[in-house]
C-alpha positions in Angstrom: 0.0 0.2 0.1 1.2 3.5 -0.9 2.7 5.8 2.0 2.8 2.6 4.4 -0.6 2.9 5.5 -1.8 -0.5 7.2 -5.2 -1.7 7.2 -7.0 -0.5 10.5 -10.0 -1.6 12.9 -13.2 -0.8 13.3 -12.4 0.5 16.4 -9.6 2.5 15.2 -11.1 3.5 11.8 -14.0 5.3 13.8 -11.7 7.2 16.1 -9.6 8.2 12.9 -12.3 9.7 11.3 -13.2 11.9 14.2 -9.8 13.1 14.2 -9.3 13.8 10.6 -10.7 16.7 8.8 -12.9 16.0 4.9 -9.4 16.6 3.2 -7.7 14.3 5.3 -10.2 11.9 4.8 -10.3 12.1 0.9 -6.4 11.6 1.0 -6.6 8.6 3.0 -9.2 6.7 0.7 -7.2 8.0 -2.1 -4.1 6.2 -0.8 -6.1 3.1 0.1 -6.4 3.2 -3.5 -2.5 2.8 -4.0 -2.6 6.3 -5.5 0.4 8.3 -5.2 1.2 11.6 -3.6 1.5 13.1 -7.3 -1.8 11.7 -8.3 -3.6 12.7 -5.3 -2.2 16.5 -5.5 -3.6 15.9 -9.7 -6.8 14.8 -8.6 -7.7 17.3 -5.1 -5.6 20.4 -7.0 -3.6 20.6 -4.1 -0.2 20.7 -3.6 2.1 17.4 -3.1 3.3 19.3 0.2 -0.1 19.7 0.7 -0.5 15.8 0.6 2.4 14.8 2.7 1.2 16.8 5.4 -2.4 15.6 5.1 -0.7 11.9 5.0 1.4 13.0 8.4 -2.0 13.6 10.4 -3.5 10.7 9.0 -0.7 8.5 10.2 -1.0 10.7 14.1 -4.6 10.0 14.0 -3.9 6.1 13.3 -1.7 6.3 16.7 
């Protein structure tokens, strides 16, 4: 999986979704679809740096 995001349990998924912004959730959904940072940036019309920031926040929320 791209970016080292591992599958999550239902409890962790609930916690994660409650801590993430809508945009961070969008980035997460694209990550689990194996999209690259560049592809996510193009799809969401944001910079690759912003994508990397969102990925960092997702990882933090996953604990």
